[in-house]
C-alpha positions in Angstrom: -6.0 -16.9 22.0 -4.1 -14.2 19.7 -6.3 -11.5 18.0 -5.8 -11.2 14.4 -6.4 -8.0 12.5 -7.8 -7.9 9.1 -6.8 -5.3 6.6 -9.5 -3.4 4.6 -8.3 -3.2 1.2 -8.8 0.5 0.4 -8.0 2.3 -3.2 -4.3 3.2 -3.6 -5.0 7.0 -3.3 -6.6 6.5 0.2 -3.4 4.4 0.9 -1.1 6.7 -0.4 -2.5 9.6 1.9 -1.6 7.9 5.1 1.6 6.4 3.8 4.4 6.1 5.9 6.6 4.4 3.3 6.2 3.5 0.0 8.5 0.4 -1.4 8.9 -0.1 -5.3 9.0 -3.9 -5.1 9.7 -4.6 -8.6 8.9 -3.0 -11.8 9.1 -5.2 -14.8 7.6 -4.9 -18.2 4.3 -3.0 -17.9 3.4 -3.1 -14.2 4.8 -1.9 -10.9 4.5 -3.4 -7.8 4.3 -1.3 -4.9 4.4 -1.8 -0.8 2.6 0.8 1.3 3.0 1.2 4.8 1.1 3.0 7.3 0.3 3.4 10.8 -3.3 2.4 12.0 -5.2 4.3 14.9 -3.5 2.2 17.3 -0.1 3.1 16.4 0.6 -0.4 14.8 2.3 -0.8 11.5 0.1 -2.0 8.5 0.8 -2.6 5.0 -0.6 -3.3 1.7 0.9 -4.4 -1.7 -0.6 -2.7 -4.7 0.0 -3.5 -8.6 0.1 -0.7 -11.0 -0.2 -0.8 -14.7 2.1 1.3 -17.5 0.1 4.5 -18.0 -1.5 4.8 -14.9 -1.7 8.0 -12.8 -1.1 8.3 -9.3 -1.2 11.4 -7.0 1.2 11.7 -3.8 
């Protein structure tokens, strides 16, 4: 039986601190779609998608 891992939804600032790769999926009109990848404590790559609105400020 396959073990499934569930990704805990965290705020974008927390994910950015641990990011190994940040990809801009699309930038249309007033939003930007990002895919943030990181490695968990077991060394397995995880990713989560975020959408940020125009005027949003994020710190790297």
